[in-house]
Phi, psi and omega in degrees: 000141179287111183290351179263359183277159177295324180299316180297317181299316181295315181296316181299314180297319181295317179297317180296319178298316180297316180296313180296318179298319178297316181296318179296319179295321180295314180296316180299316180295321182293326184268352187301316181298316179292322178298317179297320178296321180294319178295318179297317180295320179296321177297319179295324176296323179294319178296318178296324180298326178291347176256016180062033177244115182216163175056043176269152183292317182237090184296324180297313180294320179296317178300312181296332179280322186272316183274114184271340180192139171264106190247164174236133179282137177266174184299330181270005179093354178283167182242142172229156182295139175284112182274352181275185180290158177294129181277143172247357172213143185242011178296128178089350182294320180296317179299331180270003179080016179255100184256100185281140173222128176262117176276127187227166175221121181236120181052042177079003181247138180286136177226161177229144177235131181239129177283145177226153178208154180191207183229135175262209179285317187248357181171194184295147168232154182203174179175191180219140178248119176268133183238150174288176183298334179288353177066011183228357180244127182288126177266324180189166179219159171218128176231146175214179185206167180264332184191035179287161187287125178304136180083348179237256182301330181294350179293350177296344180273354187272150176303326181303319179280313188291324182290345177299333185282338185299128179089350178287157177266150182273304184258134173247089187073234183272352185247159173287113181271335180299123185203167176248126181246170180302139184309126179086005184248019180295120179250332180234092185294349177290335185232334191260145173233155179290133172286177183272126177296122182086355180238048186301313184293320177294319177299318177295327177295319178295318179300312179295321179300316180297313182295314184292326185267332182273329181305316180298343180270009188307315183295329177280317186285335183251000000 
């Protein structure tokens, strides 16, 4: 075959594309199991962070020691064990009637962790709310995002923002009282935390996320 012909060039390019595509598919398939394990471990670290547990040497072992059950809330507010696979995302779970609750024990005290998710300015935001045994007092929080602005909306990931929630109450009567208000406008410190200066829309997103995701748990929490 004439190596200078157009036909040779097209055939050669096509063969190379097929070979590269096969190799990429093989590598992706080979690494998929490890990638899934890494995502699962990162999710467990996020749950631990909502319990104020971070930077542990063996997060898997710590999770197994602290988290006593991955549970699902029933219509009457009771809990049953989640028989399905461990979730790494909880978007859409509430709409499907799957209300996850993690039963935990920290320093001999019972705690509960509830996943939350919503929308920020530029994309998804999510997190976990750790509660004391009374189910109404915040023990710890973890929030993250997909693409909020550094120095503004992305500040929801910082201890400065997250530690504000500790000790706040969840329900104010029949409604979710836990909320984020405009920076400097906290009027009821039992329930309200300062929003992020310059990150108004993301702060509003966190506020909506808390209300939308915690309200369905009312029968369990109250």
